[in-house]
N, C-alpha and C positions, 0 to 999 in steps of 0.2 A: 504493500500499500503506500502511496504517495503521500508524504505530508508537504501541507504549504508554508506549515510554520518553519523559520530556522530554527534549528537544531540549537545551537548555544550562541550565548552574546557574552561580550566581557562590557561589565559597567563600571565605572569609576565615578569617584565625586573628586574637583581638582580645584585648585586657586593658584594662581601664579606658580604654575608647572613647567612654561614654558621651555625653561635651560633641562629637563629632563625628560617630558612625556613623549617626544619623540620616540628615542628608546625601550620606551614602555610598549608603546603602541607598537613597532616593530618586532617584537617578540609574540604579537598576537596574529600577525598576519598569517595565513594559510591554516590559524587554527581555530580561529571563532569566525561564526558569519556574519555577527553586524559586532559594532563597537557602539554604547551610548554613553553619554559624557553628560554628565549635571556639573555647571560650573558655579560656582557660591560666590562669584565676586571678583573676577582675575581683572588685572590691569596691562599684563602684558602680553597681550595676544594670544594666551592660551586657548579662546574659542577656535580663533580662527585657525590655529595651528591642529589643532582636533579633526575640524572640518575639512583642511586640506590632507588630512590622512584617512578621511573617508568615514570620520567618526558623524553618528547624528548627534548633534548637541543642544543640548537647552542651558540655556542662561538663567538662575534663578538665583537665591540669596541665601546669606548665611546667618540664621539665628541661634549661634551656640548650640545646635543640634543635631550630631552625627547622622543619628538614626532618621530623624526626617529627610536628610540629604539624601541617605543610602536609600531609602524609600521612594524617592523621588526618581534616584537613577534606576531603579529596581521596575518602576513602573514604567517605564518609557522603552523597556524592551518587548521584542514582539516572539522571541525564541524562548523553549520549553526549557532551557536551562538557562542559569546564569552565574558568570563567572565573575567575582569582586576580585578587581585588582586594582592597587594604588599605583600613583604615578612613578614613587621612589622603589617599585618592585618591577622582577623582570619575569614572565613565565617561561620556566624550562618545561618542555611537552612534546611527546612524540603524538603528534595529532591524529594519526590514524587509528592507535590506540586508545586515546583518548575518546573519540568519537564512538569506535566501537564498545567502549563501558558504557558511553551514555545511552545506546540504542540497546542494550542488553537488555533482557527480560528482568532480569531479579535485582536490578542495579537500585540502591536505596535513594531516597529522595534526598540526603542531604550528605556530600561527601567533603572530607575533612583533607585540606592539603597542608603538606607538611609549607614549613614557612621558614626559610634557612638565611639569618644576617652575617651579613658581612662587613668588616670594617674596611681597613685600610690596605692594600694588597691582597686583598681576596679572605684576610684572616676571619675564619671562623668566630662567632662571637655567639652564637646559640642556635637551635632551632625550635619551632612548636609547632603543632597540629592545630587549624585554623579552619572552621567552618566557610568556605569561600564558594562552593560550586553547588548550586541546588535546583530544584524544579521552580523555576518561575511563579509558578502558581501558587498563590497563597502563603509564599514563605514572604518573613517581615525581617526588619531589623528593630532591635529594641537597646534604646539606652542611649543616654545624650554624649555618652563620653565610655572609649572603651567599647562600643556598641556589641552587638551579638547578633548573627544571623540566625533566625529559627526557623529552619525549614515546614514548609506546609504540612508534612506526612511525618510519620514515627519514625520511619528508617534510617538510620547514618551509618556510613562505613568511610574507612579510610581509604584513599585515593594513593595506590602504590607510587611511591617517587621516580620511579623510571618512566612512569605514565605522564605525570605532572606534579611540577612541582613550582615553588616560587623563592626566588630570591631576595632579598629585601637590602637595598644599599645602606640603609641607613641615612643618618642627617651631614651636612658637609661641615659643620662645624660647632664650637661649644654655643654661641649664642641662641644661633638654631634649635638648639635641643633644650636650651634654658627657655627660650619663649615657648616651644611646644608644652613643656611642661607644667608652665606658669597657667598656660590655657586649659590645662587638663585639670590640674588642680582645681583652678575656679570653675571649672562645668561639672567635676562631679561633687565639689562642695554647694552647689548648685541642686541638683539633682537629689543630693540627701536632703538638704534644709527642704526643698519637695515633696519627698518621705515624709517626712517630720510633721509640717504643716498640715499632710492631708491626713497624718493619723491612719498612717498606711502600716500593716500587718502582713508585709509582704516582706518573709524573713531573706528570701534567696535576692530579692532586688537588693536591701539596705547591707547585705554582704559583700555582694558584685560591688557596690557602690564605694563602701567602706575600702576595700580591697584596692581597688584602683585609686582612691582617695591616697593611701598609704605612698603605693607606686610612683604615684606624682609627685608627692612629699619629698621621699627620699633621692629623687634625681636632684631635688632644689637643695639637698642637705638638711631638712626639716624633719630631722629623727625623731623629735620628741611626737610631731603632728602625727609621725605615721604609727608610731608605738601606740599612741591614745588609738587611733583610726583601728589597729587592728586587735585590741584590746576588748576595743567596743564589739568588734565582728565576734568575737571568741565567747563575747556575752547571750548576742543574739543568736547565733549559728547553732545547729545542730551536730548530732556526733557525725557529720557528711563529708562531701569533697570541701564545701566554701569553709568550715572550720579547719579543715585540713592543709588547706591552701593558705589561710590565713595563719596558722600556728607555724609551719615551715618558714615562712617568711619573717616573721616575729623573731623566731630564733635565731635568725641567720642577721638580723638589724640587733639583735641584743648579745651576740658574738662580736658584731662589727664594732659596735660602740667599747667595748672590753669592759671587766667585772661584772658582769650577768651569766658567768659560766656555767655556776648550777640552776640556776633559772633555765639554762639553753639544755641544760641535761633531762630538769622536768619536762619541758615540751618536747626533746627527744622520744623521751620513752613512750608522752602520748599519740607522736607520730608514727614509730614502727608498730607496722602492722596495721595501719590504718589505710583507709583507702586509698588507692592510687601511689601508696610509699614506697619506692624502690629502697632495698634495703641499702643499698651501696649511698643514696643519698641519707637515712640516718646514720650511715656510719661516717658520711661526711659532717654532719651536724657533731655527732659524738666525739670524734677525732678534734675537732677544733678546739672546744669546751674541755676536751683532756688536756692538749697539749695547754692550753688557757692556765689549768690547775695543775700544772706540775709532773704530768705525769705522758713524759713525752716516747716512752718504751710501748704505753698501750696504745697510744695516738698512732704511732708510726707502724703499728702493726695493724691496723684499721685502713690507712689510708694506701698500704701496698694491696689492698683487695680493691680498689676502687678503679674499674677500666672505663666507667661509661657514670656521668652524673645527670640525671634526669629528674626535676622535681616536681613533686605533686599536681603542679599545674600542667607536667607533659612538656616543659621548657627542658631540652638539652643544653646543657651549658659548657663552654669549654673546659677540657680537663686539667689548664693551664696552671688556674690557682693550688687545685690537687698537687701537682707534681711542684709547685714553688714549696708547698708546706711540705712536701716528704723530705724534700733535700734540706731543705732549712732543719728539719728534726735531724735526720740523717747525719748534714754535719755536725750537728750540737752533740751527738750520740758518737763521734767521731769514726761514723761509716762514711769514710771521704769516695768510695768508688759511688756508692748508691747511690749520696748525693748528687754526685759530678753529672752519672747517669738519669737523676733524674730534671735536673736543670737542661741538660742537652735536650731531652723532650719535650720540656716546655717551650724551650726556644725553636727547635728544627721540625717539630712538628705540629705546634699549635702558634708558634709566632709572637709568644712572650717573651720578646730578647730584650730590650732595656730593662727592664725589671729584674733579671738572671744574672746578666752579663757579669756585674761588680763580683757577684758571689762565687761564679763560676771561675772567673779568671783568681781572684783568692784561694780557691780551693786546689787549684794548679800549682800552688806555693813556687817549688822553686823550678820549677821544670814546665814551662808554660810550652815547649815544643810539644810536651804531650798533648795539650789542648790543640793544637793547629793540627796533630797527627788524628785527634778523636776529629776532625772537622772534616780532613781529607779523605777519613775512612766512611762519613754520613755520604760525603759528596758521591763515592764509590758505591756505596750503597742504595743511592736515588732517592737520599732524603735532601734534595736540592730547593724546595720552595722558599725557606727562607736563609737559606745558607749565607747567600751574599750581606743579607741583615747582621746576620750573625757574626760574621769573620768582621763586620765594620762597628761592630757594638764592641768586639774583644778589642780591637786595636784602639778604641777610644778607651777602654776602660784601663791602658797603660799595664805597666810592670807590676804583675802578681805581688799583693799583699798578704801579712798575715791580718791587719786592720778590718773589721767587718764582718768575719765569721761570726763571732762569738756573739756581737751585738745585734744580728741580722737574725740568730738563731730563737732570739728573745719572742719573734714576733713570726703568725702566720702568713700574714696578707702584708 
């Protein structure tokens, strides 16, 4: 049977994205049947650029409500399926396999796509599943900030990453990051105030808003605001996923603040075995707390078993922090070879170069030639992605010195 409706549309909301929209739209070419763009008030020619690329564009307005704007974009499409993409994202897809999946008889109504965040030089900064691909009919967005796409049907599934996933490029400068965090914090606070004013008893909505408020506050360095929000979240949420996600974030915030290791251990005990909690993530929380409490052997034993770090929200985090912590503790315990291996892993495999170069050089002691031999061996083994950066950082670090190893072992991060 021949269908008259397009199969797949890409939907975007944009504002002043002329500097990166063309590259985004290029990754959609040949994969989607139509592109619809809702513009919230651009002044840089974004609507015209989108039209030249073949998109249907509606110039609308911005009223501090991401869900409303995204629902406007969703309503513009004629396609049976809608794929949500942002201008700073790039679709990586096998077009034929993706279309075959959508035409399959047992396909779910909502498909989670992996979103991989990249930093400078393509450095992996994390990944998470995100509801981005839904049957258009009945789907809707909810939430003024950190909005959520809700499929019209009950079925949900994960899209295999080799069929389709998104690469998120991140923000180009600190001022942009801060401005977006300020905006998101204000929107989350306004949404929370609205729930309170309405006397809402929707625990799920309240927990979601409090979590996103805490995240935005942390991006701005407002730790106490984040702690307060997470404590309220734990008060109103039951023993389900929302409480677990909030507890995990609270534990890390307290560890980063210092002086709350015993509290973090209590939170870790609550997390372990909870819904969506990988034991390795609980080990990470516990390892940090034990190190802060002066138990390096026990902490190091836990860190050795962490080969992947996925938090209860499903966000996979880089292993660089784990490897750095392992290196610092190993150095403190006199396990120099293990410390060097962990540092090389953090630098060569995960791109955490500048934070580790000085300690790596210091651990080389009176034999820096061994370090250069290690780097040559890494090149021969094909670990060359960040090798030039590592060599440059080692050169900048200068002559090996005993100073710094003992001091560095005091802190994990």
